C-alpha positions as CSV (number, residue, x, y, z in Angstrom):
1,M,56.0,-33.0,-40.7
2,S,56.6,-30.9,-43.2
3,T,57.6,-26.8,-43.0
4,G,54.2,-25.6,-44.5
5,H,52.5,-28.1,-42.1
6,R,54.7,-26.9,-39.1
7,S,54.1,-22.9,-39.8
8,R,50.2,-23.3,-40.1
9,W,50.4,-25.4,-36.7
10,L,52.5,-22.6,-35.2
11,A,50.3,-19.9,-36.5
12,A,47.2,-21.8,-35.2
13,L,48.2,-22.3,-31.9
14,T,49.4,-18.5,-31.4
15,A,46.0,-17.5,-32.4
16,A,44.8,-19.7,-29.7
17,T,46.7,-18.5,-27.2
18,L,46.2,-15.0,-28.2
19,A,42.8,-15.3,-27.9
20,T,42.6,-17.1,-24.6
21,A,44.7,-14.4,-23.5
22,M,42.3,-11.7,-24.5
23,L,39.4,-13.5,-23.4
24,A,41.4,-13.7,-19.9
25,A,42.2,-9.9,-19.8
26,A,38.6,-9.3,-21.0
27,P,36.7,-9.7,-17.4
28,A,39.1,-6.3,-15.9
29,S,38.5,-3.7,-18.4
30,A,35.0,-4.0,-20.3
31,A,31.9,-5.7,-20.4
32,D,30.5,-8.1,-23.0
33,P,27.9,-7.5,-25.4
34,E,25.0,-6.0,-23.5
35,G,22.4,-8.3,-25.2
36,G,19.3,-7.2,-26.3
37,T,18.0,-5.8,-29.4
38,A,18.1,-2.0,-31.3
39,K,14.6,-2.6,-31.6
40,L,13.9,-3.3,-28.1
41,R,16.3,-0.5,-26.7
42,K,14.8,2.4,-29.3
43,A,11.2,1.1,-28.2
44,L,12.2,1.5,-24.5
45,D,14.2,4.3,-24.8
46,S,11.0,6.3,-26.8
47,A,8.6,5.3,-24.1
48,N,10.1,6.0,-21.1
49,K,11.2,9.4,-22.3
50,G,7.6,9.9,-23.6
51,Y,6.3,8.8,-20.0
52,V,9.0,11.1,-18.1
53,S,7.9,13.9,-20.2
54,A,3.7,13.6,-19.7
55,K,4.8,13.0,-16.1
56,L,6.4,16.3,-15.8
57,R,3.7,17.9,-17.6
58,I,1.2,16.4,-15.0
59,D,2.8,17.4,-12.0
60,N,3.5,21.0,-13.8
61,S,-0.6,21.2,-14.1
62,K,-1.3,20.0,-10.7
63,K,1.3,22.6,-9.1
64,R,-0.6,25.5,-11.0
65,Q,-4.0,24.0,-10.3
66,T,-3.2,24.2,-6.8
67,E,-2.2,27.8,-7.0
68,L,-5.1,28.7,-9.0
69,D,-7.4,26.9,-6.3
70,A,-6.1,29.4,-3.4
71,Q,-6.3,32.8,-5.8
72,L,-10.1,31.3,-6.5
73,K,-10.3,31.0,-2.7
74,T,-9.2,35.1,-2.1
75,L,-11.4,36.4,-5.1
76,A,-14.4,34.6,-3.8
77,V,-13.4,36.0,-0.2
78,E,-13.0,40.0,-2.1
79,H,-16.0,39.1,-4.1
80,A,-18.4,38.3,-1.4
81,E,-16.8,41.8,0.2
82,V,-17.9,43.8,-2.7
83,A,-20.9,42.2,-3.1
84,G,-22.1,43.2,0.2
85,V,-21.7,46.5,-0.2
86,A,-23.0,46.2,-3.7
87,S,-25.9,44.9,-2.0
88,K,-26.3,47.7,0.6
89,M,-26.3,49.8,-2.0
90,A,-29.1,48.6,-3.8
91,A,-31.3,48.2,-0.7
92,R,-30.5,52.1,0.3
93,A,-31.9,52.9,-3.2
94,Y,-35.1,50.9,-2.7
95,R,-36.0,52.0,0.6
96,N,-35.4,55.9,-0.6
97,G,-35.4,55.9,-4.1
98,P,-32.8,56.9,-6.2
99,L,-30.6,59.7,-4.9
100,T,-30.6,61.9,-8.5
101,E,-29.2,65.4,-8.9
102,V,-32.6,66.6,-8.8
103,S,-33.9,64.9,-5.6
104,L,-30.6,66.5,-3.9
105,L,-30.6,69.9,-5.4
106,L,-34.2,70.6,-4.8
107,D,-34.3,69.8,-1.2
108,S,-31.6,72.4,-0.3
109,S,-32.7,75.1,1.9
110,S,-30.1,77.6,0.7
111,P,-27.2,78.3,-1.4
112,D,-24.8,77.0,0.7
113,A,-26.7,74.4,1.4
114,F,-27.3,73.5,-2.6
115,W,-23.3,73.3,-3.3
116,T,-23.0,71.2,-0.4
117,R,-25.3,68.5,-1.3
118,A,-23.9,69.0,-4.9
119,N,-20.6,68.1,-3.9
120,A,-21.8,65.2,-1.8
121,M,-23.6,63.5,-4.4
122,E,-20.7,63.9,-7.1
123,R,-18.7,62.0,-3.8
124,L,-21.3,59.3,-3.7
125,A,-21.7,58.8,-7.3
126,R,-17.8,58.2,-7.4
127,A,-17.9,55.9,-4.7
128,D,-20.8,53.9,-6.0
129,A,-19.0,53.5,-9.3
130,G,-15.6,52.4,-7.8
131,R,-17.6,49.8,-5.8
132,L,-19.7,48.6,-9.0
133,G,-16.6,48.9,-10.9
134,R,-14.5,46.5,-8.1
135,L,-17.5,43.7,-8.1
136,T,-17.6,43.7,-12.2
137,E,-13.4,43.0,-12.1
138,S,-13.5,40.5,-9.3
139,Q,-16.5,38.6,-11.2
140,N,-14.1,38.7,-14.2
141,R,-11.2,37.3,-12.5
142,M,-13.2,34.6,-11.2
143,R,-14.4,33.7,-14.1
144,A,-10.9,33.9,-15.7
145,N,-9.5,31.7,-13.1
146,Q,-12.4,28.8,-13.3
147,A,-11.7,28.6,-17.4
148,A,-8.0,28.4,-16.5
149,L,-8.8,25.8,-13.9
150,K,-10.7,24.0,-16.3
151,L,-7.7,24.0,-18.9
152,E,-5.6,22.6,-16.5
153,I,-7.9,19.3,-15.5
154,G,-8.1,18.5,-19.3
155,E,-4.2,18.7,-20.0
156,Q,-4.0,16.1,-17.0
157,T,-6.7,14.3,-18.6
158,K,-4.7,14.4,-21.6
159,Q,-1.2,13.5,-20.6
160,L,-2.6,10.7,-18.4
161,A,-3.5,9.5,-21.5
162,A,-0.5,9.7,-23.1
163,M,1.6,8.3,-20.0
164,A,-0.8,5.0,-20.4
165,K,-0.5,4.8,-23.7
166,R,3.7,5.4,-23.0
167,K,3.1,2.5,-20.7
168,K,1.7,0.4,-23.0
169,E,4.7,0.6,-25.4
170,A,7.0,-0.2,-23.0
171,E,5.2,-3.6,-22.0
172,E,4.2,-4.8,-25.5
173,A,8.8,-4.5,-26.3
174,L,9.6,-6.5,-23.5
175,I,6.9,-9.0,-24.2
176,E,8.0,-9.4,-27.8
177,A,11.5,-9.6,-26.4
178,G,10.3,-12.5,-24.3
179,G,10.0,-10.7,-20.8
180,G,7.6,-7.9,-19.2
181,A,6.0,-10.3,-16.6
182,I,5.9,-8.2,-13.3
183,T,8.4,-8.9,-10.5
184,S,9.3,-7.6,-6.8
185,G,12.3,-6.2,-8.3
186,F,15.0,-4.7,-6.0
187,L,13.9,-1.6,-3.9
188,S,14.9,-0.5,-0.5
189,A,13.8,2.7,2.0
190,N,17.3,2.3,3.0
191,S,18.9,3.7,-0.1
192,A,21.2,6.7,0.5
193,L,19.5,10.1,-1.4
194,A,21.7,11.3,-4.2
195,K,22.5,15.1,-4.7
196,P,20.0,16.2,-7.4
197,A,21.0,16.7,-10.9
198,P,20.5,20.2,-12.6
199,R,16.9,20.9,-14.7
200,R,15.3,23.3,-16.0
201,S,13.5,25.9,-14.3
202,D,10.0,23.9,-15.6
203,G,11.6,20.8,-13.9
204,S,12.7,18.8,-17.4
205,W,16.2,17.7,-17.6
206,P,18.0,19.8,-20.2
207,D,19.5,18.5,-23.2
208,E,23.2,16.9,-23.0
209,S,25.8,15.8,-25.1
210,C,28.8,13.4,-24.7
211,N,31.3,16.2,-23.8
212,V,32.9,15.0,-20.9
213,N,35.6,13.1,-20.1
214,D,34.4,9.5,-18.8
215,P,37.1,8.4,-16.1
216,T,36.5,4.6,-16.5
217,T,37.3,4.8,-20.5
218,S,38.8,6.7,-23.0
219,G,35.3,7.7,-24.5
220,C,33.1,10.7,-23.6
221,I,29.9,10.6,-21.6
222,T,27.2,13.4,-20.8
223,P,27.6,15.2,-17.5
224,R,24.1,13.8,-15.9
225,T,25.5,10.2,-16.6
226,L,29.0,11.5,-14.7
227,H,26.9,12.6,-12.0
228,A,25.1,9.4,-11.4
229,M,28.0,7.9,-11.4
230,K,29.8,10.0,-8.5
231,E,26.6,10.2,-6.6
232,A,26.9,5.9,-6.7
233,K,30.8,5.9,-5.7
234,R,29.5,8.4,-3.1
235,A,27.3,6.1,-1.8
236,G,30.0,3.3,-1.1
237,F,29.6,1.7,-4.3
238,G,33.2,1.7,-5.4
239,R,33.7,-1.8,-7.6
240,F,34.6,-1.5,-11.2
241,V,32.6,0.7,-13.6
242,S,32.9,1.0,-17.8
243,C,30.4,3.8,-19.4
244,H,31.0,4.8,-22.4
245,R,31.8,2.5,-25.7
246,G,32.4,3.1,-29.2
247,G,30.3,0.4,-31.1
248,G,26.7,-1.3,-31.1
249,G,23.3,0.6,-30.2
250,G,21.9,1.7,-26.8
251,E,23.2,4.4,-24.6
252,H,26.7,3.3,-24.3
253,P,27.8,4.7,-27.6
254,K,26.1,8.2,-27.0
255,G,27.7,8.5,-23.0
256,R,24.0,8.0,-21.6
257,A,25.0,4.6,-19.7
258,C,27.0,2.6,-17.5
259,D,27.6,-1.1,-16.5
260,F,28.9,-1.3,-13.0
261,A,30.7,-4.9,-12.4
262,A,29.1,-7.1,-9.1
263,A,32.1,-8.7,-8.5
264,T,35.1,-7.1,-6.8
265,G,37.5,-8.3,-9.9
266,G,35.6,-6.4,-12.6
267,F,33.0,-8.1,-14.9
268,E,33.1,-12.1,-14.2
269,N,31.4,-14.7,-17.2
270,V,29.1,-15.9,-13.9
271,D,25.9,-15.3,-12.4
272,A,26.6,-12.9,-9.2
273,S,26.1,-14.6,-5.9
274,G,26.5,-14.2,-2.4
275,G,27.9,-10.9,-1.8
276,D,28.1,-9.9,-5.2
277,K,24.6,-10.7,-5.8
278,S,23.8,-8.6,-2.4
279,Y,26.0,-5.7,-3.8
280,G,24.2,-5.6,-7.3
281,D,20.4,-5.7,-5.5
282,R,21.7,-2.5,-3.4
283,L,23.2,-0.7,-6.3
284,A,19.8,-1.1,-8.2
285,A,17.6,-0.5,-5.5
286,F,20.1,3.3,-5.0
287,Y,19.5,4.1,-8.6
288,V,15.5,3.2,-8.5
289,R,15.1,5.2,-5.6
290,N,17.3,8.3,-7.1
291,A,15.8,8.0,-10.3
292,G,14.1,11.2,-10.3
293,R,16.8,13.0,-8.8
294,L,19.0,11.8,-11.2
295,G,17.3,11.5,-14.7
296,V,17.7,8.0,-14.6
297,L,15.8,6.0,-17.8
298,Y,16.3,2.3,-16.6
299,V,18.2,0.0,-14.6
300,I,18.6,-3.6,-15.8
301,W,19.9,-6.3,-13.1
302,Y,19.2,-10.0,-13.0
303,R,17.1,-10.5,-15.5
304,Q,14.8,-7.4,-14.9
305,I,14.3,-4.0,-16.1
306,W,13.0,-0.9,-13.7
307,M,11.6,1.7,-16.2
308,P,9.6,5.0,-15.1
309,S,6.7,3.6,-16.9
310,T,6.3,0.4,-15.4
311,G,8.3,-0.4,-12.4
312,W,10.3,-3.8,-12.3
313,R,9.5,-6.1,-15.0
314,S,11.5,-9.4,-16.3
315,Y,13.8,-9.1,-19.2
316,S,15.1,-11.1,-21.3
317,G,18.4,-10.2,-23.1
318,G,19.8,-13.3,-24.5
319,P,21.8,-16.0,-23.1
320,G,24.9,-15.3,-20.8
321,P,25.5,-13.3,-17.8
322,S,26.4,-10.0,-19.5
323,A,22.9,-10.2,-21.6
324,T,21.1,-11.7,-18.9
325,H,22.7,-8.4,-16.6
326,T,23.4,-11.0,-14.0
327,N,26.8,-9.9,-13.4
328,H,26.5,-6.5,-13.6
329,V,24.3,-3.5,-13.0
330,H,23.2,-1.6,-16.3
331,L,22.3,2.3,-16.3
332,S,20.7,4.0,-18.7
333,M,20.0,8.1,-18.4
334,Q,17.9,10.8,-19.8
């Protein structure tokens, strides 16, 4: 073998050896690319955020409706009491005629009686005016309350339509990618309850940037993602996790996603089975049960995806355990 051929052969052998070593080391440090398309991830992100936002508006509207209903019942009782007094005033006037100033004063038998009746007339007039004013006020408050109720019902109708639209968008995106069929998914009433992540006063999720250190990589994640990861660990899910990723699409580069290895040794290039499959099932169920507490956008596990808008559906991310998510649970956050 010539010197030139020997050099090229050694170079090729060295490259092959390095490649083999890198592939062998990969499962212990990071998952393979997620699979799916940027178009699919963008569609799912938009559809589910829109769905969650519309649902929050409906929930808030229903709370206001409950409050308005209670206020209306109280107003109705008050109105009935005031209206009853006004009715007695009208009946008295019908029987005795209007108590005018002239009728009261001409009936006086002495100067003292004159002034006494004049003062009584003034007090009665003030009392009647107050009762009639309260009657008018209660009527106006009831009308305003009924109008507010009508607006809330209209808002709920509007947001229900928005939720239906977002659900359809998510379903169409999944179908276009080769999935979308309804599945039984992974659910468990025995999943531990996580500590809720902080929300705004109106119940919405605050905007968060990738500004806290990711304990699984040298990158960053959002505070809500870190909280979700810690809650899973607190619930007993302690296997290898990888969150931030510098390249590619989806939520990983934004610090809003984590991959949880099913196997005890990290990400393996095989479909999880036995205890590893059971571990992934339980972890996926944990995040679904706590989606509202933690701010979960979607969960992908074993060729299935859970979203707030659709529930569990079939998912096709491409060939291989990483793309089909059969070797790790993927979590995306709001």
